[in-house]
C-alpha positions in Angstrom: 0.0 0.0 0.0 1.4 3.4 -1.0 1.7 5.9 1.8 2.2 9.6 1.2 3.7 11.4 4.2 5.1 14.5 2.4 6.0 16.0 -0.9 9.6 15.3 -2.1 11.3 18.4 -3.6 14.7 19.8 -4.3 15.9 16.8 -6.2 17.8 17.2 -9.4 16.3 15.4 -12.4 18.4 12.7 -14.1 20.7 14.0 -16.9 19.0 12.1 -19.7 17.5 13.0 -23.0 20.1 15.5 -24.1 22.7 15.7 -26.9 26.1 14.8 -25.4 27.9 16.3 -28.4 25.8 19.4 -28.9 26.0 20.5 -25.3 29.7 20.1 -25.1 31.0 23.5 -26.2 34.7 22.5 -25.8 34.4 19.4 -28.0 32.3 21.2 -30.6 34.9 24.0 -30.9 37.7 21.4 -31.3 35.9 19.6 -34.1 35.3 22.8 -35.9 39.0 23.9 -35.3 40.6 20.6 -36.5 38.4 19.3 -39.3 38.7 20.2 -43.0 35.8 22.5 -44.0 34.6 20.0 -46.7 33.8 17.3 -44.1 32.7 19.5 -41.2 29.0 19.5 -41.9 28.9 15.7 -42.4 30.8 15.2 -39.3 28.5 17.4 -37.2 25.5 15.4 -38.4 27.0 12.1 -37.4 28.3 13.4 -34.1 24.9 15.0 -33.3 23.1 11.7 -33.9 25.7 9.9 -31.8 25.4 12.5 -29.0 21.7 12.2 -28.9 22.0 8.5 -28.7 24.6 8.7 -25.9 22.4 10.9 -23.8 19.3 8.9 -24.3 17.3 6.9 -21.8 17.9 3.8 -24.0 21.7 4.1 -23.8 21.6 4.6 -20.1 19.5 1.4 -19.7 22.0 -0.5 -21.9 24.9 0.7 -19.8 23.2 -0.3 -16.5 22.3 -3.7 -17.8 25.7 -4.4 -19.3 27.4 -3.6 -15.9 24.8 -5.4 -13.7 25.1 -8.5 -15.8 28.9 -8.9 -16.5 30.3 -11.4 -19.0 30.3 -15.1 -18.2 32.9 -17.7 -19.2 31.7 -21.0 -20.8 34.8 -23.3 -21.1 33.0 -26.5 -22.2 29.8 -27.5 -23.9 27.4 -30.1 -22.5 29.4 -33.0 -23.9 32.7 -31.8 -22.3 34.2 -30.3 -25.5 36.2 -27.1 -25.0 34.5 -24.1 -26.5 36.1 -21.2 -24.6 33.3 -18.7 -25.2 32.4 -15.6 -23.3 28.7 -14.7 -23.1 27.6 -11.1 -22.8 24.3 -9.5 -21.9 22.3 -8.3 -25.0 22.8 -4.7 -23.9 26.6 -5.1 -24.4 26.0 -6.1 -28.0 23.6 -3.1 -28.5 26.3 -0.7 -27.2 29.0 -2.3 -29.3 26.8 -2.5 -32.4 25.9 1.1 -32.2 29.5 2.2 -31.8 30.7 0.1 -34.7 27.9 1.5 -36.8 29.0 5.0 -35.9 32.5 4.3 -37.4 34.4 4.1 -34.1 36.7 1.3 -35.4 37.7 3.2 -38.6 39.7 6.3 -38.9 42.8 5.7 -41.0 41.8 6.4 -44.6 39.1 9.1 -44.5 39.6 12.9 -44.4 39.7 14.1 -40.8 39.2 10.5 -39.7 41.1 10.6 -36.4 39.4 13.8 -35.3 36.0 12.5 -36.2 36.6 9.2 -34.5 38.2 10.7 -31.4 35.2 13.0 -31.0 32.8 10.1 -31.4 34.8 8.0 -29.0 34.7 10.8 -26.5 30.9 11.2 -26.9 30.0 7.5 -26.9 32.3 6.5 -24.0 30.2 8.8 -21.8 27.3 6.3 -22.3 29.3 3.3 -21.1 33.1 3.0 -21.0 33.6 -0.8 -20.8 32.9 -1.7 -24.4 35.4 0.9 -25.5 38.2 -1.6 -25.1 37.5 -3.8 -28.2 36.6 -0.6 -30.2 40.0 0.9 -29.3 42.0 -2.2 -30.1 40.2 -2.9 -33.4 40.9 0.6 -34.5 44.5 0.6 -33.3 45.4 -2.7 -34.9 45.5 -1.2 -38.4 49.0 0.3 -38.4 50.5 -2.9 -37.0 48.9 -5.1 -39.6 50.2 -2.9 -42.4 53.6 -4.4 -41.7 52.2 -7.3 -43.7 50.4 -5.8 -46.7 48.8 -9.1 -47.7 47.3 -9.6 -44.2 46.2 -6.0 -44.0 44.4 -6.3 -47.3 42.3 -9.2 -45.9 41.7 -7.8 -42.4 41.6 -4.1 -42.7 38.2 -3.8 -44.5 36.7 -6.0 -41.8 38.2 -4.0 -38.9 37.0 -0.7 -40.3 33.6 -2.1 -41.3 30.4 -0.5 -39.9 28.8 -3.9 -39.5 28.9 -5.6 -36.1 28.5 -9.4 -36.1 28.7 -11.2 -32.8 29.8 -14.8 -32.6 32.8 -16.8 -33.5 33.1 -17.8 -37.2 36.0 -17.7 -39.7 36.8 -14.0 -40.0 36.7 -13.8 -43.8 33.1 -15.1 -43.7 32.0 -12.1 -41.5 31.0 -8.6 -42.6 33.0 -7.1 -39.7 35.4 -8.3 -37.0 36.9 -7.1 -33.7 40.5 -7.5 -32.7 42.0 -7.8 -29.2 45.5 -7.9 -27.9 47.6 -10.1 -25.7 51.0 -8.8 -24.5 51.5 -9.2 -20.8 52.5 -12.5 -19.1 52.6 -13.6 -15.5 56.4 -13.2 -15.1 56.8 -10.0 -17.0 53.9 -7.6 -16.8 55.0 -4.4 -18.6 58.4 -5.9 -19.3 57.2 -7.7 -22.5 60.8 -8.6 -23.5 60.6 -11.1 -20.6 57.8 -13.0 -22.4 58.3 -16.8 -22.5 55.5 -17.8 -25.0 57.3 -19.7 -27.8 56.6 -19.5 -31.5 57.7 -22.5 -33.6 57.8 -21.9 -37.4 55.9 -24.2 -39.7 56.7 -25.1 -43.3 54.1 -22.6 -44.5 55.7 -19.1 -44.9 54.9 -16.8 -42.0 52.9 -19.5 -40.1 53.9 -20.6 -36.5 52.5 -22.5 -33.6 52.4 -20.9 -30.1 52.9 -22.5 -26.8 52.5 -20.3 -23.7 50.1 -18.0 -22.0 48.9 -14.4 -21.6 48.1 -13.1 -18.2 45.9 -10.3 -19.5 44.1 -10.8 -22.8 41.5 -8.1 -23.4 38.2 -8.7 -25.0 38.6 -12.5 -25.4 35.4 -12.8 -27.5 37.2 -11.0 -30.4 37.7 -12.6 -33.8 41.5 -12.3 -33.5 44.4 -11.0 -31.4 47.8 -9.4 -31.9 50.2 -11.2 -29.5 53.9 -11.2 -28.8 55.9 -14.4 -28.6 59.6 -15.5 -28.8 60.4 -16.7 -32.3 63.9 -18.2 -33.2 65.2 -14.7 -33.9 63.6 -13.0 -30.9 60.3 -11.4 -29.7 57.9 -11.2 -32.6 54.4 -9.9 -33.3 51.7 -12.4 -34.5 48.1 -12.4 -35.6 46.1 -15.1 -33.8 42.6 -15.9 -35.3 40.1 -17.5 -32.9 38.6 -19.5 -35.7 40.6 -21.1 -38.5 39.6 -20.8 -42.2 38.2 -24.4 -42.2 35.8 -23.4 -39.3 37.7 -25.2 -36.6 38.6 -23.5 -33.3 42.1 -22.4 -32.8 43.5 -23.7 -29.5 42.7 -20.8 -27.1 42.0 -22.0 -23.6 40.4 -19.3 -21.5 41.4 -20.2 -17.9 39.3 -17.5 -16.2 38.0 -14.0 -16.5 39.5 -11.3 -14.3 37.4 -10.0 -11.4 38.1 -6.3 -11.8 37.6 -3.2 -9.8 35.7 -1.5 -12.7 35.3 -2.0 -16.5 33.0 -4.8 -15.4 30.9 -5.0 -18.6 34.1 -5.9 -20.5 35.9 -9.3 -20.3 39.6 -9.6 -19.6 41.0 -13.1 -19.5 43.9 -15.4 -18.7 44.5 -17.6 -21.7 46.8 -20.6 -22.6 48.2 -21.5 -26.0 49.0 -25.1 -27.0 49.7 -25.6 -30.6 47.9 -22.3 -31.5 48.2 -21.3 -35.1 49.4 -17.7 -35.8 50.6 -15.6 -38.7 53.7 -13.5 -38.3 53.3 -9.7 -38.5 56.5 -7.9 -39.4 60.0 -9.4 -39.1 61.2 -11.8 -36.5 62.8 -10.1 -33.5 60.9 -6.8 -34.3 57.8 -7.5 -32.3 57.9 -4.5 -30.0 58.6 -2.1 -32.9 55.7 -3.7 -35.0 53.1 -3.5 -32.3 54.1 0.0 -31.1 51.8 1.5 -33.7 48.9 -0.2 -32.1 50.1 0.7 -28.6 50.4 4.4 -29.5 46.9 4.5 -30.9 45.4 2.8 -27.9 47.4 5.2 -25.6 45.7 8.1 -27.4 42.3 6.4 -26.7 43.3 6.2 -23.0 43.7 10.0 -23.1 40.4 10.4 -25.0 38.6 7.9 -22.8 39.7 9.7 -19.6 38.6 13.0 -21.1 35.2 11.4 -21.7 34.9 10.2 -18.1 36.0 13.7 -16.9 33.5 15.4 -19.1 30.6 13.2 -18.0 31.5 13.6 -14.3 31.7 17.4 -14.7 28.4 17.5 -16.6 26.7 15.5 -13.8 28.1 17.7 -11.1 27.1 21.0 -12.8 23.7 19.6 -13.6 23.1 18.4 -10.1 24.2 21.6 -8.4 22.2 23.7 -10.8 19.0 22.0 -9.8 19.8 21.5 -6.1 19.3 24.2 -3.5 20.9 24.6 -0.2 21.3 27.4 2.4 18.9 29.7 0.6 19.8 29.3 -3.0 21.1 27.0 -5.9 24.2 25.2 -5.0 25.9 26.2 -8.3 25.7 29.9 -7.2 27.5 29.3 -3.9 31.0 30.8 -4.1 32.8 27.7 -2.8 30.8 25.2 -4.9 31.4 27.5 -7.9 35.1 27.3 -7.3 35.0 23.5 -7.2 33.0 23.3 -10.3 35.1 25.8 -12.2 38.3 23.9 -11.2 36.8 20.6 -12.4 35.6 22.2 -15.7 39.1 23.7 -16.4 40.7 20.3 -15.9 38.1 18.6 -18.2 38.5 21.3 -20.9 42.3 20.9 -20.8 42.0 17.1 -21.3 39.6 17.4 -24.2 41.6 20.1 -26.0 44.7 18.0 -25.7 43.1 14.8 -26.8 41.7 16.4 -29.9 45.0 18.1 -30.7 46.7 14.7 -30.7 44.0 13.3 -33.0 44.5 16.1 -35.4 48.3 15.3 -35.5 47.4 11.8 -36.6 45.3 13.2 -39.4 48.1 15.5 -40.5 50.6 12.6 -40.8 53.6 14.8 -41.6 57.1 14.3 -40.3 56.9 17.1 -37.7 53.5 16.0 -36.4 54.5 12.4 -36.2 57.6 13.4 -34.2 55.4 15.6 -31.9 53.1 12.6 -31.3 56.0 10.4 -30.2 56.6 12.7 -27.2 53.2 14.2 -26.6 51.2 10.9 -26.5 53.0 9.2 -23.6 53.2 12.6 -21.8 49.4 13.1 -22.3 48.6 9.5 -21.4 50.6 9.9 -18.2 49.0 13.1 -17.0 45.4 13.1 -18.2 44.8 9.6 -17.0 46.4 10.4 -13.6 44.0 13.4 -13.2 40.9 11.4 -14.1 40.4 9.6 -10.7 40.6 12.6 -8.4 38.4 14.6 -10.7 35.7 12.0 -10.8 35.9 11.6 -7.0 35.5 15.3 -6.5 32.6 15.4 -9.0 30.9 12.6 -7.1 31.2 14.6 -3.9 29.3 17.5 -5.5 26.3 15.2 -5.6 26.8 14.2 -1.9 25.1 11.0 -0.8 23.1 11.0 -4.0 26.4 10.5 -5.9 27.5 7.6 -3.7 24.6 5.3 -4.7 24.7 3.2 -7.9 21.6 4.7 -9.4 23.4 8.0 -10.0 26.0 6.3 -12.3 28.8 8.1 -10.5 30.2 5.0 -8.7 30.6 3.3 -12.1 32.5 6.3 -13.4 34.8 6.3 -10.3 35.5 2.6 -10.7 36.4 3.1 -14.3 38.6 6.1 -13.7 41.9 4.4 -12.8 41.9 2.0 -15.7 43.3 4.2 -18.4 46.3 5.0 -16.2 47.1 1.2 -16.0 46.2 0.0 -19.5 48.9 0.2 -22.2 51.6 1.0 -19.6 51.2 2.5 -16.2 52.5 5.9 -15.2 56.1 4.8 -14.7 56.2 3.2 -18.2 54.8 6.4 -19.8 57.4 8.5 -18.0 60.2 6.3 -19.0 59.0 6.3 -22.6 59.1 10.1 -22.6 62.7 10.0 -21.3 63.6 7.5 -24.1 62.2 9.9 -26.7 64.0 12.8 -25.2 67.3 11.0 -25.3 67.0 9.4 -28.8 64.7 11.7 -30.9 65.7 15.4 -31.0 63.1 15.9 -33.7 60.4 15.0 -31.2 61.5 17.6 -28.7 61.9 20.2 -31.5 58.4 19.5 -32.7 57.1 19.8 -29.1 58.9 23.1 -28.5 57.5 24.5 -31.8 54.0 23.6 -30.7 54.2 25.2 -27.3 56.1 28.1 -28.8 53.1 29.1 -30.8 51.6 30.5 -27.5 54.8 32.1 -26.2 54.3 35.7 -25.1 50.5 35.3 -24.6 50.7 34.6 -20.8 53.6 35.4 -18.5 52.9 32.3 -16.3 53.1 30.0 -19.4 56.3 31.7 -20.5 57.9 31.1 -17.1 56.7 27.5 -17.0 58.3 26.9 -20.4 61.6 28.3 -19.1 61.4 26.1 -16.0 60.7 23.1 -18.1 63.7 23.7 -20.3 65.9 24.1 -17.2 64.6 20.8 -15.9 65.3 19.1 -19.3 68.9 20.5 -19.4 69.8 18.7 -16.2 70.0 15.0 -17.0 71.6 14.0 -13.8 69.3 11.6 -12.0 66.5 12.3 -14.5 64.9 8.9 -14.1 64.1 9.5 -10.5 62.7 12.9 -11.6 60.8 11.4 -14.6 57.3 11.9 -13.3 58.1 15.5 -12.4 59.5 16.2 -15.8 56.6 14.6 -17.7 54.0 16.4 -15.5 55.6 19.7 -16.5 55.7 18.7 -20.2 52.0 17.9 -20.1 51.0 21.0 -18.2 53.0 23.3 -20.5 51.4 21.7 -23.5 47.8 22.0 -22.1 48.5 25.6 -21.1 49.8 26.5 -24.5 46.7 25.0 -26.2 44.2 26.7 -23.8 46.0 30.1 -24.2 45.5 29.8 -27.9 42.0 28.3 -28.1 40.1 28.6 -24.9 38.1 31.6 -23.6 40.3 34.0 -21.6 38.7 33.0 -18.3 39.5 29.3 -18.8 43.1 30.0 -19.9 43.6 32.4 -17.0 42.3 29.9 -14.4 44.5 27.2 -15.8 47.7 29.3 -16.0 47.1 30.7 -12.6 46.5 27.4 -10.8 48.5 24.8 -12.8 51.4 26.9 -14.0 51.6 30.0 -11.7 51.3 28.2 -8.4 48.1 30.1 -7.3 46.1 27.0 -6.4 46.0 24.2 -3.9 46.4 20.5 -4.1 42.7 19.8 -4.1 40.0 21.0 -6.6 38.2 24.1 -5.6 41.3 26.2 -4.8 41.3 28.5 -7.7 42.0 32.2 -7.1 38.7 33.8 -6.1 39.3 36.9 -8.2 38.8 34.9 -11.5 35.7 34.8 -13.6 34.6 31.5 -12.2 30.9 31.9 -13.1 31.7 32.0 -16.8 33.9 28.9 -16.5 31.0 26.9 -14.9 28.4 28.2 -17.4 30.6 27.0 -20.2 30.5 23.5 -18.7 26.7 23.4 -18.3 25.2 20.4 -20.1 22.1 22.3 -21.4 20.7 22.5 -24.9 22.6 25.2 -26.8 
């Protein structure tokens, strides 16, 4: 029996039924800035459709279902035969199918393809982040496969297809396929050169049999995987299909699925190889070099995915505080809450602007831009993914107890937030990669300095930060122990230079004052009170424009 004791008021409505792309001013400006004029209108149409879908009640329902019903491993059929299949809730397939249909696995050969895909990835990840893993790896596999043109000719049209077909069948009999990755092993982790999986060559040119394991194999329901193994001449990259051309299953024993902190809609597995057929990609002994094209592209997706989580968290916080009143007025108008929201919004904008700048460099493809990416991607991956978890935690706190319950969606964002900092190399790995580039590739540092130099003279705090960074780089003594400090400065200088050039003055001012000028605290909400914080918060408002 229903009992009414009082009228409930002062509750924020759920943030649903809105256009995730159209209400994101920062992303919209980046798309307009970086896309060629001839494809801009078409891109806007596609991104608007995707944004409306991402903000819909339907997508929110799929996200909830996919996370409440995580994947299940089925190792054997009823007769005891190994099948090694992973079953997903139908909502997972709906999310994945919509993403593939929107072109989120294809960017390499269309004008402005990386900017368009990055914007779409940033939009759609806000609906649900877990299924982004196979999308990212499928997209990123293309440059690695191109080391073998014959293999690429077969697989690339399927990887970039806009048709999603679930289920395991011979890849060449499907209209579209997904690709995963298996690099880390029990004994090595990030040190992939310690891998022990063996690859024995067969009489057939380029064919091998694997014996070994992978401690983390992402998206084990995929149609194929890029893996590393020790061939006679050293660590080598291989393509492993789940189903062979004759329809038989390739030996691929899934031992268990990982019980993870977050990313629960997606499956990650431990797998064993025993006479598993693979095709060599690239030369023997060049496995790391071959697969690094895939790694770099997935690292950019880590940046973009973190930017998406940050944007969604900020949108939820601003939306809630706009509709929630306390102490005599809307929370969003309280000076201290406004400071917190503005600080979060500045961090989110800096992440989005950086991610889209990197995507534009991929589209350019020139020597200078490629050199810039070799330094900027690991630096951005280090810093943006590191900032994601504290930002999401602070945004959750803006909702108070309402944000701590599952129905708000904020706990799922918080559980997801640390993943991108771990995936494709944790913070130390990224920092060491930056040092490696600094030592070996002077062109990369020159390209980076040219990029930040475009903003020189526009803000005295940025100019001072650039000088301090150069002083830090000039002192190589004990630099490995200082690597995180160095990479943090590189990332902050790059973000500051982009915001000074492209963001509204109030946003650039807040960033340079707090992140570069030292006029801010360790926690969010410590911006100088003299800044135009109301305009910064208004810019982040997820309302129809």
